[in-house]
C-alpha positions, 0 to 999 in steps of 0.5 A: 626223563622229562623230570630231569629235563625240566629240573635242569630247564629250571637250573638252567633258567637261574644261571641264564638270569645272571647272563641277562643281568651281566648284559643289562649292566654291560658287564663281562662282555666279549669287549670287556674280557678282551680288554682285561686280558690286554691289560694284563697281558702289559703286566706278565704272563702270569697275570693274563693266566691268572685272569683267565682262571678267574674268568673260567672259575667266575662262570660258575656264578656269572655267565661268562663268554667260556670259549671266548676266554679260552681262544683269547688265552691262547692268543695271549699265552700261547698253546701250552700256557694258555691250555693249562690256564683254561683247564685250571679255571674250567676244572675248579669251576667244576669241582666248585660246582659238584661240591656245591651240588652234593651240600645244598642240591638235594635241598634245593631239589626238594624245594623245586620237586615236591613229590618224592617219587619225581625226585627219584626219577630225576635221580635214576635218569641222571644216573642213566643218562648223566654221563652223556650230558656231562659229554655233550654239556659243551654244546650250549653254555650254562649246561657245563655248570648244570650238570656239574652241580647235578652230578653233585646233587644226585650223588655221581661218584667224583671220580667218575664225574672228573673223568667224563669232565675232562674227557669232554673238557680237555680236547674242547679247550685244546682245540680253543687255545690252539686256535687262539693261538695261531690267530690274530687280529689280521687273520681270526679265521682259525678262532672263528672256524674253532668257534663254528666246529666245536659247537657243531660236533657236540650238538651232533654228538647230543643229537646223535646219542638222543636220537639212539635213545629215542630209537631204543625206547620201548615202542620206537618203530 
């Protein structure tokens, strides 16, 4: 498990570097996202949906404030169109991330981890804990992209990956979009509650899973 965590931390650091660079360049900030969606809303609903999908897909390569994008998608589009756009963008990023992991992941892991035995331990650990990691990945930015790539790199069946990804992402996106759809500039509290509640829920779930595994570990007392 430690080898897997080290491996994922390294991948997360790579993804995080894009966030730092984007912030240094002043792009992909919350204000930028809001202004782009504002401009798209002057054109049409489909234009707003296209921006939401594009931003959520772009999150695979450059760190994007995904929760903010989903909430604003609900604000500008309403619940059902906003949810459709949020799911389309998120799932597109997940599928491409899985595909990139399957195509290039093994090669990258070999470059980072030289020891074949340690690589085997990483694959075995993700096989045991990967589904939980996918379920609770929304607890923090970057983790959904990392787990998508790791699922492809370690050979997790795509159907299994897709099922657990949707199981986590559908309620997450639905709550975020719904909160945005009932929020306004004068009353942003639903969106604020959604942000706090979603992160608390996924953090609590992840903590409970780690605690359960720690108690079941050999020698736990």
